[in-house]
FIMIDO-83695 format. One record per residue (C-alpha): x, y, z. Coordinates in Angstrom, 3 decimals. Layout:
BEGIN
<rec <X,Y,Z>>
...
# end
This chain:
BEGIN
<rec <-0.187,-0.241,-0.338>>
<rec <0.742,3.253,-0.682>>
<rec <0.796,5.993,1.776>>
<rec <-1.921,8.138,-0.336>>
<rec <-4.045,5.370,-0.048>>
<rec <-3.590,3.962,3.676>>
<rec <-5.933,4.347,5.805>>
<rec <-6.553,6.601,8.564>>
<rec <-5.221,6.032,11.210>>
<rec <-7.334,5.495,14.247>>
<rec <-5.255,6.818,17.191>>
<rec <-3.971,9.958,19.495>>
<rec <-2.960,11.729,15.721>>
<rec <-5.816,11.198,13.691>>
<rec <-7.470,13.692,12.113>>
<rec <-9.653,15.933,13.348>>
<rec <-13.696,15.638,12.573>>
<rec <-15.353,19.329,12.529>>
<rec <-18.811,16.843,12.516>>
<rec <-18.293,14.507,15.995>>
<rec <-17.019,17.832,17.682>>
<rec <-20.868,20.208,16.861>>
<rec <-22.384,18.237,19.568>>
<rec <-19.551,20.043,22.152>>
<rec <-19.902,22.993,20.840>>
<rec <-23.615,22.906,21.488>>
<rec <-22.383,21.390,23.933>>
<rec <-20.053,24.401,25.538>>
<rec <-22.360,27.638,24.152>>
<rec <-24.852,26.435,26.867>>
<rec <-21.927,26.652,29.548>>
<rec <-21.967,30.156,27.810>>
<rec <-25.487,30.574,28.500>>
<rec <-25.431,29.794,32.006>>
<rec <-22.759,32.165,32.602>>
<rec <-24.355,34.976,30.578>>
<rec <-24.868,36.662,34.195>>
<rec <-21.452,36.604,34.799>>
<rec <-20.105,37.270,31.310>>
<rec <-22.472,40.474,31.063>>
<rec <-20.627,41.644,34.157>>
<rec <-17.792,42.351,31.975>>
<rec <-18.861,45.476,30.055>>
<rec <-18.333,48.485,32.129>>
<rec <-21.478,49.750,34.364>>
<rec <-20.905,53.145,32.184>>
<rec <-22.101,51.248,28.846>>
<rec <-25.702,49.674,30.471>>
<rec <-27.860,51.609,31.909>>
<rec <-30.554,51.157,34.451>>
<rec <-33.280,48.465,32.428>>
<rec <-29.840,47.378,30.157>>
<rec <-28.780,45.559,33.279>>
<rec <-31.557,43.521,34.546>>
<rec <-31.943,42.725,30.955>>
<rec <-28.561,41.981,28.779>>
<rec <-28.170,38.711,31.138>>
<rec <-31.399,38.207,30.263>>
<rec <-31.456,38.500,26.982>>
<rec <-28.026,36.923,27.072>>
<rec <-29.530,33.337,27.935>>
<rec <-31.705,33.042,25.207>>
<rec <-29.315,34.529,22.658>>
<rec <-26.401,32.431,23.393>>
<rec <-28.354,28.905,23.639>>
<rec <-29.977,29.833,20.258>>
<rec <-26.537,30.077,19.025>>
<rec <-25.898,26.456,20.960>>
<rec <-28.828,24.952,19.335>>
<rec <-27.839,25.328,15.813>>
<rec <-25.247,23.282,16.466>>
<rec <-26.548,21.091,18.114>>
<rec <-29.294,20.702,15.088>>
<rec <-26.185,20.638,12.732>>
<rec <-24.492,18.263,14.900>>
<rec <-27.700,16.118,14.279>>
<rec <-27.380,15.748,10.774>>
<rec <-24.220,13.530,11.372>>
<rec <-23.121,10.036,12.251>>
<rec <-20.848,10.875,14.338>>
<rec <-21.398,12.548,17.679>>
<rec <-24.993,12.145,17.381>>
<rec <-25.641,11.709,21.224>>
<rec <-24.141,14.878,22.763>>
<rec <-25.481,16.654,19.391>>
<rec <-29.211,14.855,21.691>>
<rec <-27.860,16.152,24.635>>
<rec <-27.195,19.396,23.463>>
<rec <-30.374,20.345,21.925>>
<rec <-32.356,19.408,24.645>>
<rec <-30.333,21.336,26.979>>
<rec <-30.437,25.096,24.745>>
<rec <-33.930,24.038,24.376>>
<rec <-34.168,24.184,27.152>>
<rec <-32.504,27.217,28.495>>
<rec <-34.364,29.370,26.085>>
<rec <-37.982,28.195,27.312>>
<rec <-37.139,29.180,30.169>>
<rec <-35.518,32.374,29.698>>
<rec <-38.847,32.879,27.651>>
<rec <-40.730,32.751,30.595>>
<rec <-38.445,34.307,33.021>>
<rec <-38.584,38.023,30.553>>
<rec <-42.227,37.328,30.508>>
<rec <-42.572,36.714,33.965>>
<rec <-40.650,40.941,34.113>>
<rec <-42.422,42.022,31.578>>
<rec <-45.521,41.208,33.752>>
<rec <-44.351,42.319,36.598>>
<rec <-43.478,46.258,35.244>>
<rec <-45.855,46.449,33.903>>
# end
């Protein structure tokens, strides 16, 4: 066998396949969505007026979870890594639903 027709190695020096890692990226965005309150604290206080100080973390969760949901759905298309993608889709969907409920409750209490 020539080196060009040899099957790819299956050990630690194998080529990284992106298809299997989309579910992991989806779960990573879920973790970022959980930490959106701390990510918003990195923004200086002068750039956050009063109502946005409360709403930025609440709006950051569905945005980050939506990006994670997109990566999870893309990961479901591939056979490899489908388990991580399913977990990522489930977690990000729950995060979006609960953050939507929190935003609705916030506006219901104010209004």
